[in-house]
Every structure is written in C-alpha cells, then in structure tokens.
N, C-alpha and C positions, 0 to 999 in steps of 0.2 A: 413747529408742525413741522409731522409725519403727516409721509403720501405713501401711497403703494408705490408711487412710480420710481422712486431710489432704486440706486443701482445694487444689486447683489453681490454677493462675495463672489470668487472664481471657487466652481464648482468639482468636487471629487472626482468626476467623471474628467473634468480637464485637467484634472493633476494626473491623474490615472491617463488618459492619454499622453500626457506629453513627457510619463516616465519612460513609457516604450516607446515613445519614437526618438527618447533620446538615447533607448538601449540601441534600436534594432538601424540608428542611422549609420552605415557604414559605404554608401556606393557615392564615385562621383560623377561627374557627368558625363564622358568618356566611357566608361561599363555601364551608367546605372540609364541613358538615359539615350544616347548618340549611339550607337550598337544597335541597341534594340527596337529602334523606331528605325533606322537603317536598313536594317536587314527584311523589318515585315514587310513595308513598304518598297524595297528591291526584290518583291516575292514572284512568283510563279506566271502573275501577269506579265513582267517581263521577261520570260525565259520562256512562256508559251501562247501567250495570246495579244503579245502587243505586233507581233509580226501582220496579223488578223487583223488589227486597229490599222497599220497602216494600210492594210493591202486595200480595204474599204476607202478608208478619209482618206487617202493619199499623204505625202506629204505633208503641207501646207495643212491639208485638215485634221490630219492624227495631232501636226505640233498645237492648235488650236483645241482639241479633244485634252492633249495633255495638261497644257497651260489654263483650259476654262477648270479641271478637277484639281491642280494646283494650286490654283486663285483662291477657289475655296475651303480648301483644305490650311492654305495659310494663313488667311483669316480668320480661321479657327481657332490655330495657332500663336498668331499675334493675341487673341481675347483672352485665352488657354495663359498666355506667359504674362499678359498685365495680371489679367485675378488671383495668380498665385505668386505676384512678389507683392500683393494687400495683402494676404491673408495667411495666417501663418495652418497652413494646408497640411492636412496628416494623413493617415491610411486612407488608399480606395479610390485617390487618384479623380478623378471626375465630378464621381459621387463626393465625395468630402468637398469639393468646390462648389457646384452647386446645394449641399446641406448647410452647408455654413454661408449663403448668403441667400436662399431661398426656402430656407428650412430643409430640417428632413421627410418631413413629407412626400415633396417635390423630387430631393438628394434621395430617397429611396424609390420614388414608382420611378426614376432614370434608372439608379442605381440596380434593381433588381435585373431591368430588361439586356444590363450591358451587359452586368455576369452573367449572363446566359448565352447571350451572344457570344462574347470573350469561351465559355466552354463550349457552343455550340461548333466557335471556328477552329479548334482543336480537333477536331474532330475531319472536318474539311480538308484542313492543312497536312491531316494523316493519309488522305485518301490522295489526294494530290503528291505526297509524297511518294502511294505506294504505286501510282502511276507510272513515275518514272521509274521505278523499283523496277515494274515490269516488262520497262523498255528496255533491259538490260537485259533481266531472268526474267522470261516468259512465263518460264513453270512452273514460280514459286508460286505459292496459294497463295491470294488476296487476300483471306484472313486470317492467314499465319504471319504473313508484312504489315498486315495493319495490328497486330496486338503485341507482336513485338518493336514496331516502334512506339506503342503505344506504354507500351513496360520501362523504355531507356527514357522517356521523357520521364514515366513518372520519378522514376527511382531517383533523376536526375533532380527533377522538382522537391520532391519529399527530403534528400542530402539538405541542400542548401545552393539560395540562388544565386552565390557565388561560383558555385559550378559550373553553373546553367549558362551565367558570363565570358565565364572561363571557355568551356566551349563553344560559343559564340566568336569569340578574338580566332576558334580553328574555322567555324563558319566563313566570318567574314574573310579571312584570308583565302577562304575554295574560291569563293563569292566576288573577289576581287582577282582571283587566275583566270575567274570565265571571263572577266571583262577582258581583259590583258588578251585571253587567246583571242578574242570578238575583235579589240584594233591590231594586234599583228595580222590579223588578215586580210588587214589591209591593204600591205602590203603586198599580198602572194598575188595580186591583179583579177579577188572577186569582185570588184565592182564594175559586173558589167552590162548593166542596164541604170536609163537615166532616169530618176526618180519621175516618178508620176506626181504630179504637183496636188492635183485634184482630184480626190476621189470619185467612184461609180459607183461606190457599196453596194456591191455585187452578194454581197452576203455571204458566197462558199457554203451553204449549207447544199448536201446531197437532193434536197428538194425543188432548187433553182429558184427559192425566193428572196429579196431582193431586204435591203433594211435601209434606214432612217440615217442622219445623224446621233439623234438622242440616243437609238438604238447600240450604237458603237459606242459611243459616252456612256451607259450602264455600263457595256461589258466591259468595261476601261478603268471606272470611278472607285471601284472595291480598292486597285492598286494602292491609290492616295487614303485609303484611311487607315496606315500604320501609327495615325502619331499618339496614338493612347496608351502605345506599348511601352513609354518611358514615362506616360506622369503616372500611370498604373505604380510604380515601385514612389511613389511619394515619398511614403510615410519609414523607406531605407533610406533616404539621400541623404547624404549630408551637408548640402545646400538646394535643397529644393526651387528658390525663391533664382536661383543662379541657373543650374543643373537642364532646369525642366524649362529656360528660352530658350538658353543657348543651346541646347543639345537638337532638345526637336528642330529647332530653326535651323539649326546646321544640317541636319540629318534630312530636312524638307529639300533645303537649296543643291545638295550635292544630290538628290535623288531623282530632281529636276531635271538638272543636267544631264545623267545617264539616261534618264528617257531619248529627252529631243536627242542624244548623240546615235542609239542603238538605235531610233528611228531612222535615223539618216540611214546609217550602214544596212537598213533591213530595205529598203528605200532603193540602194543602191544596189544590192548583191541579187535581189529575185525580182522578179515582177507579179505585178499585183494579180494577178492569177493564182502562183503560187506563194503570194505569202501570203492567200483569204484560205488556201486548201492545205498548208500545208503547215503546221503547227508546231517540226522541229525545225525552221528554217536557219535559226541562232544556232541549232547545232549545228546542220549538214554545212554549214561555210564557214563556222570556225575556225581558227587555225590548228587548237588542241580540242577536238568534238567531245571528248571524255573531259575534259574543264567542266565546257559547259554545262552537265551532264550531274557532272558536278557541282555547277555553282544552282544548277535546277532541284536538285535533291537537297542540297542545303540551306536553300532560300525555303523552302515547303515547311525542313524540320525546323528550322530557326524562329523559324512565325509561330509552329506546336509548339514551340521551347516557350517565346516570349506569352505564349497564351496561358500556357498551364503553369507559367506564373504571377504573371498577374492576374490571371479570372479570381485564384484560392484568393489574394488580399482585397480583391475586392467584397468577396464574401466575408472575409475579418472585419473587416470596415461595417459592413452589413451589420454586422455580427455584434458588434462592440455599443451599438443602438437598440439592440430590437427589434430591427425594423420586423422580424419574423419570429413568433412566438420560438419559443431556444435558441437566439440566434447567439444567447450570451456562451453556446459550446461552439460553434463556430471564432467565436472572438479571442480564445486560449492562442495562446503562443507555445514552443516548443522553448526550450532551455535553449539555443541555439536562434531567436527570433522568432523561427519561421511558424508559420500558421497552421501547423502539419493536421489538428482537424477540420480544414477546408481546403488541405490537399487530396485529404483521403475524401471526402465528400464530393468535389469535385472531378476526383479520378471514374469515382462510379459511375457521374455522371458520364463523364465521356463512354465510358465499355457503355453503357447501353444506348448510347446515343450511336457506337459503331459498328451494335449491331442492325441499328435498324438499315447499314450496308447504303443510302443513299438520301443527302442529305441536300439535295438539289431546288427540292421541293420547298422549304426553306431560307434555301439560302437569300432571296430577296429580304425576308427578315432580318434576318440577322445587320445588314447590311442598315435596313432602318432603321435597328433600334441604335445602334452605330451613329445615323445621321442625325437622331433625335437629343442624344448626349450633346452632340457638337453644337447643335441649333440652341439646347436651352446654357450652354458655353457661351456660346456670344448674346444669350439675349441676354442673361445675368451681368455682364458689362455691359451691355448695352444698358440696362437699366440703371447698374450705379455712374456709370458715364452722366443720364439725365436729373439722376437727383441731387450730384453737387452736394453729393455729404463731405462733412470735413474729414470723415475717416474713411474717405475712397485716395488713399495719395500709393498709388503702386508706382512702382521706380522703374517699372517696364512701363512708359506711356504709348497711345499708341490716339490719332487719330477717332474720330468721332462717327465716322463713316461706318470705318473698321468691322464693329459685332455688327452692323445694319447691312453688309452686302453678304457678312458671315451667315448671319440669321437665315437672308431670305435666300441666301444658292445653299444654305441647306432643304430649306423646303422645297425648291425649285426640282431638286436634284430626287428627292424623296416619290416626289409626285411625273417625275420624269422617268426611273427607271421602276418602278410598280408601282398607281397609284393605289390598287386596293392592297399591298400590303402595307402601304405606308396608313390607311387608313386604318386598316386591322393594327398594327404595333402602335397609332396616335390610345384608339379604345384601350390598347392593352394598359398603356399607360396611366391613361384616366384610372380607370381600373380600380388599379393598383393604389394611386393615388385617392383615391376615394377611400378604401379598407385603411391606407396606414393612416387618412385622419382620422377614420372612425374607431382608432388603435387610443387616438388618445398622448403620443409620442413625448416620451422625458424627454427634452431638446439642452442636452449637454453645452449647450455653446449659444453665445447670440449672434441672432442672422439680420439680416438687412430688410426682412417685413416690414418690420416695424414703421423703418423710416419711409419704404413704401406707401407705405398705407400713410403715412401722417402725410408728403409730397401728393397725394390722392384728394385727401382730404382739405393742404390748403388752396390746390387749386379746386375744388367745389366750392371749398366756401369766398375767394373772389369771386365767384359765379356767381353765387349764390346772393352777395350781397349790391349785386347789383340790378337783385331782381326784387318785385314788389316785397317791404316788410313782411306784412302778413299773406299767411297763402292757407288757406282754411281745411283744400285740401292735402295740404302734404302735414296737416299735423301727425303728433303722436304723443305719446306719455314721456315724459322727462320728467324724475319726480326728483326733488329736493325733501331729505330728510334726516336732519335733524337730532341727535342722538347722544342722551347718558351713557348709558350700557346699553352694551349689546343682549342680556337677557330682554331685556326691554323690546329690543329691535328684535328679537326671534319669536315673538309671539307674534308679531303685523308679518312674519315672511310671509307664510301664501298670499297674504290677502297683497302686499307690497307686487311679489310675483307677478300674479294674474292685475292687476290693474296695467301694468307697463309688458309682458311680454303678446307678441315675438320682439315687438322694434322697437319698444321705450327703452328706459334708462334710469339709471339710479345710482342718485351721489349723495354717498353717506359723509353726513361731517358731523365728528365725533366732539364732543365740546365738553372740559374735564378742566379741575385744577394736576398742576404739578406730580401728587403722589398716584392719582391714580393714573398717566396719560399714558405708559404699556401697556397694564391689563387693556385700557381702551384699544388701546392701537391694535393687540395683538385681535382680540375682540374682532372690531372691525374687518381686519386680514379675514379672520377664517369668515364671516357674512358674506365678506365681498366675492372668495370665491364660493361660495352655497350659488349666490345669486349665479354666477358663471356656469355655474356645471349646470345649473337650470337655461341657460342661453340666453342672460338677460346682461345686457353690457354694461355694470358695475364701478367705480370711482371712489375711492375712500380719500379721505382727510381727518387729524387730528386737530384741532385748534386749544391751546393750554390757554383757558382764562375761567374764571370764577362766577364771574357772568355768565351766564349760558344767554340769556335774553338782550343784550348785548352783542355778544361775542356773534350768538343766527343771525341778529340784522345787523353788522359790518358783512355775513357774507351774503345775505342776501341784494345787499347793494353791492354788492365786490362782481359777483356772478352774474350778475344782467350787464358787463361787458367784457363776456366770454361768448365765442362762439356758438359751444354747444351747449348755449345756456337750459340751467334747467323750466320747467316753463308752471310744475305744479310743487307746490308745498306742503308737504306732508305733515299732518300733525294729531298725536296723541291726545286725547283729553282725561284724564284720570281719577279716578275716584277720590271724592275728596282733592283733589288737585287745589294746592298754593298756586300767587299769582296769577288771577285768572288776568288780573288787569293788563298783564304784562303777554297772557298771548292772546287778547284781543289788541295788543297792539301790532303785537309780530302779521296774524289775520290780515290789519288795517293796513303794512308796511308793504304786505304780498300787494296785495288790492293796487295799491299805489303804484308797484311794482308793474300791472301788469302781470301777476300771476294769479295762478287759479290757485283752489286751497280746498284737498280733500283733512276732510279734520274726524279723527278714525274714534270712538265710542266703543268699545272694547264691551260684550257681554261675557259678563265673569263667570256665567253658568253655561252655558251652551257655546261659547266663543262663535269661531265662525259654523255650527252645526257638519249638519253634511254637506255643505257646500252643496248644494243644490236646486237651490232656490232663492230669486231674487226681486226684489221691489223697487220698484222707482216711482219715486213721489213727486208730480207734477203741480200746481196750483192752477185752478178753474179760471177760465179763457173769459166768464160769462159777459156780457149780454153778445155777441157779438161771433164767438167761435171763430173768430179769422187764420186761417194758418195763414203766418209769413214769415220770412227769414229771418229775422229776430223772433226770438222765441224764447226773450229774455233769460233767466238764471236756472236755465235746465242743459245747457247743451253738454258739459261737462258731465253731469249726474249721466245719462243717455249715454253717452263715449264709457263712462267708466262701466257702468250695468253692461254695457252689451259687449264689453271686452271680458268683463266677469265669466257673463253668459257663455262666450266661444272658449274658455281657456277653459273653464272647467266643465263644462256640457248643461249646462244650467238650463230649470224654465226661467223666466223674466218673465214681470209684471212689469204693464205705466198704468201706473193708479192716480185717480184724479178725483175731489170730496164735492159735490155739489151741491145744491139745495134740490128739491122732492122738483120735480118736471122737466129740468133742464136732462136728464138721463141721457137723452134721444142726441139732443145736439153733442152731449161729450162722448160721447161714445164714438159718433161717426166725428169728431174731429181729432181726437186717440187716431181712427181710423184713418183717417187720411194722414198725421203723422207720419205714423209705421210703415204706411206707405209709400211717401215723397222719403221716408228718409233712411228707407230699404232695410227696415230690422227686421227678418224673415222671423219667423216663430214668437213673436214678443209677442205677448198677448194683453188688449187692453183692457183696462178693470174697471166700471165706474163703481163709486161708496158713495151711498146718498145720506144726509145727515150734517153733525159735525164733522170739523177736520180731530177733535180730539176724540169721538163715537166711535170716527172710520180707524183710528191707527189702533184699537183693539179689537173691530170687528175685520178688517183688513184678511184675506188669506196669511196666512204667517209664511216667511221666508228665514234663510238665512241669515241676511244682510240687508238692510233698508238702506237707496238713497236720497237723502233731502236736501232742499237749497237753503243753504248757511241766510241767514239773515244779515242783512246789514250791520246791525247793531245785536248780536247771539245775547241770550242769557244763559250761563251755561248749565245754569238749576235742569232750566226746561229741556236742554241737549236731555241731558243725562234721563231726566223724566221717559223719553221716550223707547229708551233702553228697554225699561219694563211694559211699556203700551205696547211695544210690537212682541217682546221676550226675542229681539234678535238685535247682529252688534249693526249700527246704522254708523255709515258715512256723513258727515255734510261737508256738502262741496260749495262753493262758490267761481263760477266762472271767470276766466281770464279776460274775457273779450277772442280770442285768437281761436275760440272752439266755434264749431257749424253744425250739428250732428245730420243738417240741411245739405252739407257739401258735398 
C-alpha cells in the first residue's frame, strides 16, 4: 500500500546547498563569531552615549538598564545556540534558522527586513564614524568622509571576508588599547566624584526636558543588538554548531563586564550634570585620549565592516531560495566563495542611503527589525520545545523558560522603544509573509510546520472527543472516493471539488491489482495535487487487491476508527455496470456505518453542462405539510445542492411534486423551509401531476439531486438522466446532517 505521506528523497537543492557550504566553510569560532560580535556590541554607545545613560539613571540604575538589555539578548542568544545545535544551519544566519523551522514564507518575511536593517545600519555606522573623524578634522567635508569610508569598506568586503576579519583583529587591538587607557587613568587621580547610585533622569537636552527610565533604556538597548554579527556568517563557519553558541555567549559575557566596569568608571570621574551634557567624557578623562578616540573610530568602522560582510550573505541566502523574483542572481558565488553579486547590490543600497544624509528618522525601525528577528528565534525554540518531537535533540539544551522570557522581553522592548515603529515593522513583516504565501515557494528542505499542525490537531482531537459525538452545526463534507482508474476520476473532478470546497476534504482510495499499482499511484498523486491547487484538502492511498468491493468494504470499516473520518461515500454508476449487487452492498455498508452516500450518474452527452443551474427534488409532505427538525432523507441533498450553488454561482431550485389542490400548501411549505434553512436566493418550485411527468416537465438543470431509495433499482436511476436530460446525484443522509441547524 502506497501513500502520498511517504518520505521523499533529498532534493537537488539540498545537495547544492550542502556542496556550497562545504566549499565555503573556512572560519573558526574566534574569527568568525567572537570578534565580529564583540566589536559590534562594543560600539558607539560605549564610547559616546554610555556616560549619558549613567548620568541619567545613576550607577545602580545604569547597571539595571545594562543588565535588563543583556538579559534579553542573552536569552535570545541561548535560544539561538540551542536551535543551531539541532539543525544543519545553512547560509543566512537567522533567516536559515527561522525558515528551516517555520518555513520559507516565515523565514523570508523576517529575512527581507533583517537584510534591510543590516544594510541601513552600514550607513548609520558610517555616519557615526564621520562624527568621530570630524571631531579630529573638522575642516574635512562630511560627504567626502562618508564616501571614503564606504569605498574602503566596500573594497574590503568585495575582496574577501577573510581580509575583513584580519582588519578586525587590528580594530580589536585598538579597542583594547582604548579600554586600557581608561583603566590606567584610574591610577592617576581622576576619581574625584562619588557615584550617584540612583539618578534623577534630567535628560540633558537644551530644552531642559526630563526623561524616564524606559527612554534611557531605549537609547542604550541598540548597544546589545550585535549578536547577529557572528551568526550571519553561518554558511562559512567550519563548525557552526560549536562556534555560534560559544563565540556569541563569550562575546556577550565580556561585553557585559566591560559596560558595567566602564559605567562604574564614568560615575567616579564626572558629575551627573557633566555626564548628561558632555558626550566626550570617556575621551576627556582617559589616560591617552587619542587611544579612546581611535577606539571610537574603530568601533564604528568595525560595526560597519561586520554589517557589510554579513548583509550580502543574508541576501545570497534569500536568493538561493528565490524569495523574490530574480533571486538567483544574488545566489551566485565568485570563485573564492564570496557572494559578489549580493555585495554589489548591497553597496548600491548603501550609496543611496548615504545620499539621504540622515537616517535618524528610521533608526527605530532598524532596531524593530532586529527585535522581530530575535522574537522569532525565541519562538522557534519555544515551539520546538513544546512539540516534544523526537527530532528536537539539541546538543546545547536550555530550560523551557528561556525562550518564553526572550520572546516576551523582545516584544516588550519593541513597544517600549517606539510603539508606532513596532506596529509598522510588524505590518511590514506580515505583508511580506502574505506576499510570499502567494508566491507558493518550493520548499527545498523539511521544516517543523507539519509537526506543529499535527500537535494542534491532536490537542483539538482530545478536546473534541469530550464533546457530544454529533454536532450538526459543525458538519462539513468529507468525501471518500474509491478509484479504479484516474481517468474515471478526472470526469468527476469538478463535481467533487465543488461538493467539498472550501472546508471539506477528499480521501482517494485507489484499488487495483499488482500490475497497475504504479500507474494508479502516479495518477492519484497527480489528481491529489490538482485538488490541492484548488485549495481542497486531499489525501490518497492505494490498496493492492484484485477484489475491488471487498477492499473498499474493509476500507469503510477501518476508516470509521480514524479521527478525520470520511462522512460521505462518493460512487459513480456507470452505464451497463456489472456487479450491481456489490454496489448495493457498498451503499448498505455505508449506511450501516452512518455514512452519507452520493451516487453520481453522469450525463454522457451534456456532462455538467454550463454548471449554471441545480434542481433538488424533495418528497411531498401531505397532508399536514408540517416543518420539523427531522426532514427525512433530504438534508444532505439540500446541503450538497447549496454548496454547488455557492461554488458555481448557479441558480438553485427546490422542487416538490404534488397532486392538484396541494400546490398552495406545498409552496408555503417550501417558502418556510427555505426561510428557516437560510437558503438565500433558492427558488421554490411546485410541479403538479405524477413524478414521472414532472421529471420531463420541470425546468431544466445541469445537475439534479434526488433522495436515494432504501432499495434502489439501478436501471430506474439511470432512466432519470434521460428524463431530466441532466447529470443526476442520488443522495442518502447519514443522520449527522441537518439543513435547519
């Protein structure tokens, strides 16, 4: 027995990704993760705004702000470390982590804004470098400084990431020298002030306005958002499962210590008033001011360098999976493994943003994109932990509360920093997700979405099992369709699709002998895909058997024990079909198992015509014509006809045949039925005379629905097609349907 749920072989895309990653893996923990992460965190906030933070919040308040920010990013880094040890992380860093867990659509919706944030951050770091440069050389033109720095960065990134890392060693030495200069000054008598433990948050602006704890936190938090610098190089690390956790967490720990010690130093060398008004306190009180100034320039340059190396690699990973049209252009690699097309495009974006001259207005949006990325990483780990799937076996394990706190902390920070930009960022991500869903991306590897949805279904199944077994208001059409030939199924495709769309489902059971099993499997797989493209949930399987009716009987009985069990048996009555006794047995078995039946008799001439009109025939209710909740064997016929009416946009009539003198009562009955059943736009129609005469005299339809008798005569049913000149569907209720519910 074959099923569409069987695992598929590794795709060509996976093999290509693996070959690429094998060729390009060349950086270790220190060069590939630790140094870029450390240098990005020890950036311009440390050298320029840290004093303002301590001056406003005081030493204890400042340490509280530092600790809160680092707790949030540390928990995110722990989540990131956990998930990277559970997957074969590819190029793209956070994008790869999210897309391998939640799918390309979610990964791409986060990856695109993450790429833009990294790219815009390059320009912001260049502007920061320019401010430090003009402090030394105020006569230099600002635009010339910006473009000189950009050209230098671009050449380094274009040539090789290895060259960028070697330059970062020099910058690391410069920053260490700056910190040594600060430390040495402690022995020269600069500690002339007692620390203010809790600040008054004076603000320090020219307008005299004060600030709050959370405003100061919002100013400081971007200092802690450099943890992506190392993970962006995921596709080029020798051992990402080891390098990303160790390198990132080590950089965070050292950075935290540096920020706390420098905060204590600042509180001892200057008064709160000076700290909030003078952004150059670190330079003014250091033992070698020029060393600190060099550290400021080095910090901004290294942050820009990490971003201009990392951003193209995110773009290259997005291009690998065609997240946007023409993405394959960006996925191409040079001979040395560098994504030079992506670097060229990123350089063009940076030039355009440099011409804007000021990115302060969108700086909060950049931070929001980083925070959304951190949120999604925490959520990935939280979901994986909650699913308890056997495939979740990270070698770096963390407690379950870590991703919860990380998620809540990131969301909290987003709306503390700027609620408006937080909503804008979320809206952009949602918009990107909806766009990618419409793209119907081809997923090159498995993800955990199926496990997530299965877990939700299992949870729902447990709760549904506690409810009353029959729920007429929750009824939907779930068809079981036995198939001997996929060609035969093609003739019923349109009707089946419209009988279940949009919330119903189709279960295809192929039954054939050994010699045709491969052919039927291929045909059912193609038909299942066709139903899925029509947004109809479909599953298929093939049973090897030479006895069609016995195999189908066994399937009927077996499927009654499943949670998502079919509730309608869809059969076709062929012209001159043999073994009609077995067909009657199937109908009887379906009724015994409380399944509805739809027996389709095709009009070989007109087929389904224009799919423009539907007749549903009801039995007459004389003499009382009372409307009750039990309408007899007409509920499924009315529900099926109304589904076709909605899906086809067709006209629908409800017809009853009566003797002369009963027409007014019959018409009133139909009016009441359509009103109570809420069947809008359905036309009541009364025929006077015999049923046989009415079949030929009633208004023509493309399909006619009739109740299926308890002991049907197949030749009589076939004759209805000739008399109505249309396809006919004979329907038997299961007892679970109610058109009045």
